[in-house]
ChimeraX commands (.cxc) that place a marker at each C-alpha (Angstrom):
marker #1 position 64.67,101.58,128.66 radius 0.5
marker #1 position 67.47,103.19,126.61 radius 0.5
marker #1 position 69.89,101.49,124.23 radius 0.5
marker #1 position 73.66,101.59,124.45 radius 0.5
marker #1 position 75.64,102.45,121.11 radius 0.5
marker #1 position 78.76,100.29,120.94 radius 0.5
marker #1 position 80.36,101.98,117.79 radius 0.5
marker #1 position 83.98,101.04,117.29 radius 0.5
marker #1 position 86.39,103.74,118.03 radius 0.5
marker #1 position 89.76,104.25,116.56 radius 0.5
marker #1 position 92.85,104.83,118.70 radius 0.5
marker #1 position 94.62,108.39,118.10 radius 0.5
marker #1 position 97.66,107.93,116.29 radius 0.5
marker #1 position 100.81,108.13,118.47 radius 0.5
marker #1 position 102.49,111.26,118.53 radius 0.5
marker #1 position 105.99,111.51,116.73 radius 0.5
marker #1 position 109.06,113.25,117.76 radius 0.5
marker #1 position 109.17,115.49,114.69 radius 0.5
marker #1 position 106.03,116.99,116.31 radius 0.5
marker #1 position 108.20,118.15,119.43 radius 0.5
marker #1 position 108.41,121.85,118.84 radius 0.5
marker #1 position 112.35,123.32,118.95 radius 0.5
marker #1 position 113.63,119.95,118.11 radius 0.5
marker #1 position 115.23,119.23,114.66 radius 0.5
marker #1 position 115.01,115.52,114.11 radius 0.5
marker #1 position 117.26,113.53,111.61 radius 0.5
marker #1 position 115.60,110.91,109.55 radius 0.5
marker #1 position 114.45,107.79,111.55 radius 0.5
marker #1 position 116.84,104.91,111.47 radius 0.5
marker #1 position 114.79,101.87,111.18 radius 0.5
marker #1 position 115.24,98.23,111.26 radius 0.5
marker #1 position 112.79,95.09,110.79 radius 0.5
marker #1 position 109.86,97.09,110.56 radius 0.5
marker #1 position 108.60,99.50,113.18 radius 0.5
marker #1 position 111.83,99.74,115.29 radius 0.5
marker #1 position 112.51,103.12,114.55 radius 0.5
marker #1 position 114.87,105.51,116.45 radius 0.5
marker #1 position 115.61,109.35,115.78 radius 0.5
marker #1 position 118.51,111.66,117.10 radius 0.5
marker #1 position 117.73,115.27,117.47 radius 0.5
marker #1 position 119.40,118.51,118.59 radius 0.5
marker #1 position 117.80,121.85,119.60 radius 0.5
marker #1 position 118.80,125.70,119.47 radius 0.5
marker #1 position 120.52,125.19,122.87 radius 0.5
marker #1 position 122.97,122.39,121.74 radius 0.5
marker #1 position 121.07,119.47,123.57 radius 0.5
marker #1 position 121.05,116.12,122.22 radius 0.5
marker #1 position 117.81,113.78,122.04 radius 0.5
marker #1 position 117.03,110.44,121.31 radius 0.5
marker #1 position 113.47,109.44,120.61 radius 0.5
marker #1 position 111.16,106.69,118.79 radius 0.5
marker #1 position 109.02,107.28,116.18 radius 0.5
marker #1 position 105.79,105.81,117.87 radius 0.5
marker #1 position 105.89,108.10,120.95 radius 0.5
marker #1 position 106.61,111.61,121.90 radius 0.5
marker #1 position 108.91,110.41,124.54 radius 0.5
marker #1 position 112.31,111.02,124.24 radius 0.5
marker #1 position 115.90,110.88,126.29 radius 0.5
marker #1 position 117.74,114.45,126.28 radius 0.5
marker #1 position 121.22,115.11,127.48 radius 0.5
marker #1 position 124.35,117.20,126.26 radius 0.5
marker #1 position 126.10,116.46,122.79 radius 0.5
marker #1 position 129.07,115.12,124.91 radius 0.5
marker #1 position 127.27,112.71,126.62 radius 0.5
marker #1 position 125.43,111.55,123.28 radius 0.5
marker #1 position 128.95,111.51,121.92 radius 0.5
marker #1 position 130.29,109.23,124.90 radius 0.5
marker #1 position 126.98,106.79,124.79 radius 0.5
marker #1 position 127.57,106.16,121.04 radius 0.5
marker #1 position 131.23,105.42,121.59 radius 0.5
marker #1 position 130.32,103.17,124.53 radius 0.5
marker #1 position 127.93,101.13,122.21 radius 0.5
marker #1 position 130.41,101.01,119.33 radius 0.5
marker #1 position 132.83,99.53,121.81 radius 0.5
marker #1 position 130.45,97.07,122.98 radius 0.5
marker #1 position 129.25,98.42,125.95 radius 0.5
marker #1 position 125.66,97.24,125.04 radius 0.5
marker #1 position 126.36,94.04,123.30 radius 0.5
marker #1 position 124.84,91.89,126.06 radius 0.5
marker #1 position 121.74,93.53,125.69 radius 0.5
marker #1 position 121.31,91.96,122.30 radius 0.5
marker #1 position 121.86,88.46,123.32 radius 0.5
marker link #1:1,2 radius 0.2
marker link #1:2,3 radius 0.2
marker link #1:3,4 radius 0.2
marker link #1:4,5 radius 0.2
marker link #1:5,6 radius 0.2
marker link #1:6,7 radius 0.2
marker link #1:7,8 radius 0.2
marker link #1:8,9 radius 0.2
marker link #1:9,10 radius 0.2
marker link #1:10,11 radius 0.2
marker link #1:11,12 radius 0.2
marker link #1:12,13 radius 0.2
marker link #1:13,14 radius 0.2
marker link #1:14,15 radius 0.2
marker link #1:15,16 radius 0.2
marker link #1:16,17 radius 0.2
marker link #1:17,18 radius 0.2
marker link #1:18,19 radius 0.2
marker link #1:19,20 radius 0.2
marker link #1:20,21 radius 0.2
marker link #1:21,22 radius 0.2
marker link #1:22,23 radius 0.2
marker link #1:23,24 radius 0.2
marker link #1:24,25 radius 0.2
marker link #1:25,26 radius 0.2
marker link #1:26,27 radius 0.2
marker link #1:27,28 radius 0.2
marker link #1:28,29 radius 0.2
marker link #1:29,30 radius 0.2
marker link #1:30,31 radius 0.2
marker link #1:31,32 radius 0.2
marker link #1:32,33 radius 0.2
marker link #1:33,34 radius 0.2
marker link #1:34,35 radius 0.2
marker link #1:35,36 radius 0.2
marker link #1:36,37 radius 0.2
marker link #1:37,38 radius 0.2
marker link #1:38,39 radius 0.2
marker link #1:39,40 radius 0.2
marker link #1:40,41 radius 0.2
marker link #1:41,42 radius 0.2
marker link #1:42,43 radius 0.2
marker link #1:43,44 radius 0.2
marker link #1:44,45 radius 0.2
marker link #1:45,46 radius 0.2
marker link #1:46,47 radius 0.2
marker link #1:47,48 radius 0.2
marker link #1:48,49 radius 0.2
marker link #1:49,50 radius 0.2
marker link #1:50,51 radius 0.2
marker link #1:51,52 radius 0.2
marker link #1:52,53 radius 0.2
marker link #1:53,54 radius 0.2
marker link #1:54,55 radius 0.2
marker link #1:55,56 radius 0.2
marker link #1:56,57 radius 0.2
marker link #1:57,58 radius 0.2
marker link #1:58,59 radius 0.2
marker link #1:59,60 radius 0.2
marker link #1:60,61 radius 0.2
marker link #1:61,62 radius 0.2
marker link #1:62,63 radius 0.2
marker link #1:63,64 radius 0.2
marker link #1:64,65 radius 0.2
marker link #1:65,66 radius 0.2
marker link #1:66,67 radius 0.2
marker link #1:67,68 radius 0.2
marker link #1:68,69 radius 0.2
marker link #1:69,70 radius 0.2
marker link #1:70,71 radius 0.2
marker link #1:71,72 radius 0.2
marker link #1:72,73 radius 0.2
marker link #1:73,74 radius 0.2
marker link #1:74,75 radius 0.2
marker link #1:75,76 radius 0.2
marker link #1:76,77 radius 0.2
marker link #1:77,78 radius 0.2
marker link #1:78,79 radius 0.2
marker link #1:79,80 radius 0.2
marker link #1:80,81 radius 0.2
marker link #1:81,82 radius 0.2
view
């Protein structure tokens, strides 16, 4: 009868948006520890929003990002913070 080894494994480090090729990411905006977001842009003029703990991101045009930021500044997302 063989024995089974149960060596602990370390989970892989999460991918960061800065590792995504072709996107120039700004410095992360962080609040309260690990809640970090980044904005980025590529050579084609697309805008990106991502987190620092995942390689996933949202992308759209610069105009769409501008509209989103304006709406947030105007309070359109305030109900999410309550």
